[in-house]
C-alpha positions in Angstrom: 106.4 44.2 9.5 110.2 44.9 8.6 111.7 47.4 10.9 114.7 48.9 8.8 113.9 51.4 6.4 115.9 50.0 4.0 114.1 46.7 3.0 111.0 48.7 3.5 112.0 51.1 1.0 112.7 48.0 -1.3 109.8 46.2 -0.4 107.0 45.5 -3.2 104.5 47.8 -1.2 107.6 50.6 -0.7 108.4 50.6 -4.2 104.8 50.8 -5.2 104.0 53.6 -3.2 107.3 55.6 -4.5 106.3 55.3 -7.6 102.3 56.9 -6.9 103.4 59.7 -4.0 106.8 61.9 -3.9 107.9 59.9 -0.5 111.4 60.7 0.9 113.4 57.8 1.8 113.1 58.6 5.5 109.8 59.0 5.5 108.9 55.2 3.7 109.0 53.1 7.1 106.2 55.8 8.5 104.2 55.7 5.6 104.4 52.0 5.0 103.1 51.4 8.8 100.6 53.9 8.4 99.1 52.4 5.2 98.8 48.9 6.7 97.1 50.2 9.9 94.8 51.9 8.4 94.2 48.9 6.2 93.3 46.9 9.0 91.3 49.4 10.8 89.2 50.3 7.9 89.2 46.5 6.9 87.6 45.4 10.2 85.1 48.2 9.9 84.0 47.8 6.5 83.6 44.0 7.5 80.9 44.4 9.5 79.6 47.6 8.2 77.3 45.9 5.8 75.8 43.7 9.2 74.7 47.1 10.7 73.2 48.1 7.8 70.9 44.9 7.8 70.3 45.3 11.3 69.2 48.8 10.2 66.7 47.3 7.6 65.4 44.7 10.4 65.0 47.5 13.4 63.2 49.5 10.9 63.5 53.6 9.6 61.6 54.8 12.9 63.9 52.8 15.2 67.2 53.6 13.5 66.3 57.5 13.6 65.6 56.8 17.2 69.2 54.9 17.6 70.9 58.2 15.9 70.2 60.0 19.1 71.5 57.4 21.3 74.9 57.2 19.0 74.9 61.0 19.9 74.9 60.2 23.2 77.4 57.4 23.0 79.7 60.0 20.9 79.0 62.7 23.9 79.9 60.0 26.5 83.0 59.0 25.1 84.9 62.4 24.7 85.7 62.7 28.5 86.4 58.7 28.7 89.3 59.5 25.5 90.4 62.8 27.0 91.1 60.6 30.4 93.1 58.2 28.4 94.8 60.8 26.5 95.6 62.8 29.5 97.1 60.2 31.8 98.2 57.4 29.3 101.6 57.3 26.9 100.0 56.9 23.1 102.1 53.3 23.1 99.6 52.3 26.0 95.9 53.7 24.7 96.6 53.8 21.0 97.0 49.5 21.1 94.4 49.2 23.8 91.7 50.7 21.7 92.2 48.1 19.1 92.4 45.6 21.9 88.7 46.5 23.0 87.3 47.0 19.8 88.3 43.4 19.0 86.8 41.9 22.1 83.4 43.9 21.6 82.9 42.5 18.1 83.7 38.8 19.2 81.0 39.7 22.0 78.6 40.7 19.9 79.0 38.2 17.2 78.4 35.6 19.9 75.4 37.0 20.9 74.0 37.6 17.3 74.6 33.8 16.9 72.2 33.3 19.6 69.6 35.4 18.4 70.3 37.7 15.3 66.8 39.2 15.7 67.4 40.3 18.9 66.3 44.1 19.2 68.3 44.8 22.1 71.6 43.1 20.7 70.5 44.9 17.3 70.4 48.3 18.8 73.5 47.9 20.8 75.6 46.7 18.2 74.2 49.5 15.7 75.3 52.3 18.1 78.5 50.8 19.0 79.6 50.5 15.2 78.3 53.8 14.3 80.2 55.6 17.1 83.4 53.4 16.3 83.5 54.2 12.7 84.4 58.0 13.4 86.1 57.5 16.7 88.7 55.2 15.2 89.2 57.1 12.0 89.6 60.4 14.4 92.1 58.8 16.5 94.2 57.3 13.7 94.6 61.0 12.0 95.4 62.6 15.5 98.5 60.5 15.6 99.3 61.2 12.1 99.0 64.7 12.7 101.7 64.6 15.1 103.9 62.5 13.1 104.2 64.4 10.1 104.2 68.2 9.5 101.8 70.5 7.3 104.0 69.9 4.1 104.0 66.2 4.6 100.3 66.0 5.2 99.7 67.5 1.4 102.0 64.9 -0.1 101.4 61.8 2.1 97.8 61.7 3.6 96.6 61.0 0.2 98.7 57.5 -0.4 98.0 56.6 3.1 94.3 57.1 3.2 94.3 54.7 0.1 95.5 52.1 2.9 92.3 52.7 4.8 90.5 52.7 1.1 92.3 49.3 0.4 91.2 47.8 3.6 87.7 49.4 2.8 87.6 47.2 0.0 88.9 44.4 1.1 86.2 44.2 3.9 83.0 44.2 2.1 84.6 41.6 -0.8 85.3 39.5 2.6 82.0 40.2 4.0 80.1 39.1 0.6 82.2 36.0 0.0 81.7 34.7 3.6 78.3 35.9 5.2 76.3 32.7 3.3 78.9 30.4 4.8 79.3 31.9 8.0 76.0 34.2 8.4 76.4 37.8 10.0 77.4 36.6 13.4 80.6 35.2 11.8 81.2 38.2 9.9 81.8 40.1 13.1 84.8 37.5 13.9 86.3 38.1 10.7 86.4 42.0 11.9 87.7 41.1 15.1 90.9 39.6 13.7 91.9 42.7 11.6 91.6 44.8 14.8 94.1 42.2 16.3 96.7 42.8 13.3 96.1 46.5 13.8 97.4 46.5 17.3 100.6 44.7 15.8 100.6 47.6 12.9 100.1 50.4 15.4 102.9 49.2 17.7 105.1 49.3 14.9 104.5 52.9 13.8 104.3 53.9 17.4 108.3 52.5 17.5 109.1 54.2 14.4 107.7 57.5 15.9 109.5 57.1 19.1 113.2 56.3 17.5 113.3 58.2 14.2 112.7 61.8 12.9 110.0 62.1 10.3 109.1 65.6 9.5 111.6 67.7 7.7 111.2 70.2 10.4 112.4 67.6 12.8 115.4 67.0 10.9 115.9 70.3 9.9 116.3 71.3 13.6 118.4 68.5 14.5 115.6 67.1 16.6 114.4 63.4 16.8 110.8 62.1 17.3 112.0 60.9 20.8 112.1 64.8 22.0 108.3 65.0 21.7 108.5 61.8 24.0 106.0 59.3 24.3 104.4 60.8 27.5 100.7 61.6 28.2 99.3 65.2 26.9 97.9 65.8 30.4 95.1 68.6 30.7 91.5 68.7 31.3 89.7 65.7 29.7 86.7 68.0 29.0 89.6 70.6 27.5 88.1 69.9 23.7 84.8 72.0 24.6 86.6 74.8 25.9 89.6 74.9 23.0 86.7 74.6 20.1 84.4 77.6 21.9 87.2 80.0 21.9 88.5 79.5 18.1 86.7 80.7 15.2 88.6 78.4 13.1 87.5 75.3 14.7 83.9 76.4 15.2 84.1 76.7 11.3 85.2 73.3 10.9 82.5 72.2 13.1 80.2 73.8 10.9 81.8 71.9 8.0 81.0 68.5 9.6 77.5 69.8 10.6 76.9 70.3 6.9 78.7 67.1 5.7 76.7 65.2 7.9 73.2 66.4 6.9 73.8 65.5 3.3 75.4 62.2 4.5 72.4 61.3 6.6 69.6 62.5 3.9 71.1 60.1 1.2 71.4 57.3 3.9 67.6 57.1 5.0 66.6 57.1 1.2 68.9 54.4 0.8 67.4 52.4 3.7 64.1 52.7 2.4 64.9 52.2 -1.1 66.9 49.1 -0.6 64.3 47.7 2.0 61.3 48.4 -0.7 63.8 46.3 -3.8 65.0 43.6 -1.3 62.8 41.3 0.7 65.6 39.0 1.9 68.1 40.0 4.5 70.9 38.0 2.9 70.3 40.0 -0.3 70.1 43.5 1.4 73.5 42.7 3.0 75.3 41.6 -0.2 73.8 44.8 -2.1 75.2 47.1 0.9 78.3 45.1 0.2 78.3 45.9 -3.2 78.0 49.4 -3.0 81.0 49.8 -0.2 82.8 47.5 -3.0 82.4 50.0 -6.2 83.0 53.4 -3.7 86.5 52.0 -2.4 87.7 50.6 -5.5 86.8 54.3 -7.2 88.1 55.9 -3.9 91.8 54.2 -4.1 92.1 55.1 -7.5 91.3 59.1 -6.4 93.6 58.5 -3.8 96.4 57.3 -5.4 96.5 59.5 -8.5 94.5 62.6 -7.4 94.3 63.7 -4.0 97.6 64.7 -3.4 98.0 66.4 -6.8 95.2 68.3 -6.2 96.0 69.7 -2.4 99.4 70.3 -4.0 98.5 72.3 -6.8 95.1 73.4 -6.1 95.4 73.7 -2.2 93.1 72.2 0.7 90.3 74.5 -0.6 89.7 72.4 -3.3 89.5 69.0 -1.6 87.0 71.0 0.7 84.8 72.2 -2.0 84.5 70.1 -5.1 82.2 67.6 -3.4 79.8 70.0 -2.1 79.8 71.8 -5.6 78.9 68.1 -7.0 76.4 67.4 -4.6 74.2 70.6 -5.0 73.9 69.0 -8.8 73.2 65.3 -7.3 70.4 66.0 -4.5 68.6 68.3 -7.2 68.7 65.5 -9.6 67.6 63.2 -7.1 64.4 65.4 -5.9 63.6 65.7 -9.6 63.5 61.9 -10.5 63.6 59.6 -6.8 64.8 56.5 -8.7 67.2 53.9 -6.7 69.4 54.2 -10.0 70.1 58.1 -9.1 70.4 57.4 -5.6 73.1 54.8 -6.1 74.9 57.2 -8.4 74.8 60.2 -5.9 75.3 58.0 -3.1 78.6 57.0 -4.5 79.9 60.0 -6.0 79.3 61.5 -2.4 81.3 58.7 -0.6 84.0 58.3 -3.1 84.6 62.3 -2.7 84.5 62.3 0.8 86.9 59.8 1.4 89.3 60.8 -1.4 89.1 64.5 -1.4 87.3 66.0 1.8 88.8 63.7 4.6 92.5 64.3 3.8 91.1 67.9 3.2 89.7 68.1 7.0 92.9 66.4 8.4 95.0 68.7 6.8 93.2 71.7 8.6 94.2 70.1 11.8 98.2 70.3 10.6 98.9 73.6 12.2 97.6 73.3 15.6 99.0 72.3 18.9 98.4 68.7 20.2 95.9 69.2 22.8 94.0 70.3 20.2 94.8 67.6 17.3 93.8 64.9 20.4 90.7 66.6 22.4 89.3 68.9 20.3 89.4 67.4 16.9 87.9 64.4 18.4 85.0 66.3 19.8 84.6 67.5 16.3 84.8 64.6 14.8 82.5 62.2 16.9 79.9 64.0 18.9 79.6 67.0 17.0 79.2 64.6 13.7 77.0 62.5 15.2 74.9 64.8 16.8 74.4 66.6 13.2 73.4 62.9 12.5 71.1 62.5 15.2 69.0 65.9 14.3 69.3 65.3 10.6 67.6 62.0 11.2 65.0 63.4 13.0 64.5 66.0 10.4 64.9 64.0 7.6 62.2 61.5 9.0 59.5 64.2 10.0 59.8 65.7 6.5 59.4 62.9 4.5 56.2 61.6 6.5 54.8 65.5 5.9 54.5 67.8 3.4 57.8 67.9 1.7 57.9 64.3 0.8 61.4 62.5 0.0 61.7 65.0 -2.9 61.8 67.9 -1.0 64.3 66.7 1.3 66.3 66.3 -1.7 65.8 70.0 -2.4 66.8 70.7 1.2 70.1 69.0 0.8 70.8 70.7 -2.3 70.3 74.0 -0.5 72.5 72.8 2.4 74.9 71.8 0.2 75.4 75.3 -1.6 76.2 76.5 2.1 78.5 73.7 2.7 80.5 74.7 -0.3 81.2 78.1 0.6 82.1 77.1 4.2 84.7 74.7 2.8 86.3 77.6 0.4 86.6 79.9 3.6 88.2 77.1 5.5 90.8 76.5 3.0 91.7 79.8 2.4 92.1 80.5 6.1 94.1 77.5 6.6 96.4 78.7 4.5 97.2 81.6 6.2 97.7 80.0 10.0 101.0 79.5 11.2 102.2 76.0 12.5 101.7 75.6 16.3 104.7 74.5 18.5 104.0 71.3 20.2 
């Protein structure tokens, strides 16, 4: 990646991003580096995600529901480990280290799957590992970006940066769709590992920009540079995220938003497993249909991120980003309850995921743009990973219990509609509250 800002500004990617978003000259190197990093991170994850879904069909819905509990346990376990890394290591050390660990882990699992694709133990470990990883990596990425850009910049730039991840998420399933028949599911994991190796290079480039240039407008106005922040450990207690969260009504409301989001996602996910399992007997066909769904979602998402997200955030505010999808999901769940067909599920599923990536995710990150660094790294990670996965675990148990009981699949969908209405109210309150918060000093 070119180091000087003039070269980056006049590169093809720089010119393209400059036409799509209001990016100032001094911001371009950081935006390009962040765009490329997110491309590699989500490209690697979404390349292996269809394999996870296929493993889920092999394990069975009841076992997957139990794995949600283990995923929650893993999410809780990662909080003090990550908290210790943040407290003791510089960002230039622990951020690339995380991507290197992921690459090595994917290679190890790929070798194990090549030896025995039907191994229950390997399948369970892989399912839990990827489920924890997906939220953790995204949370870590945005935590650093929130340190790099100020509140005004997040509204302008986070949509186009998120599009980098979506481009990777679009490329990942495409690679999987074309390669799984040649290399098998295990070979797909090696492809994912290679993308995380490239992510290390991109992260180091972004760290170099952060350490040597002023990026935020507030820094430039004060005559400071990012060096004034210092690439040093944040310090504090590895468990501080828990106390920070419990002391703040604002953070607790964000946690509630995540709980409701996870519930809606989990209800749809288990219905997807049920209907796809019934429609496709061959595991390769299942992997391909999951890859097709991912590809469709990412293609629509990148269009929304490039042309809508930033404009909605600037003109209508964060509250619009956080409420549009829940309102739509009220009607989506109601329609699914009335029909219960695979075609309707696909439409609702695609709308939900496009809206989450294009609107909700940037909106959630903007909510953290005015808090201090310890909150950005520790409390945010606690909400993004164990709170989310804990909600997944509870929702999975509730979904399987209700579907097998008196409610059935249609009753679960009706419950989803009610929760989506509460979700919309919660999102509106958060958006209004965030507009009244003064930026915290770092």
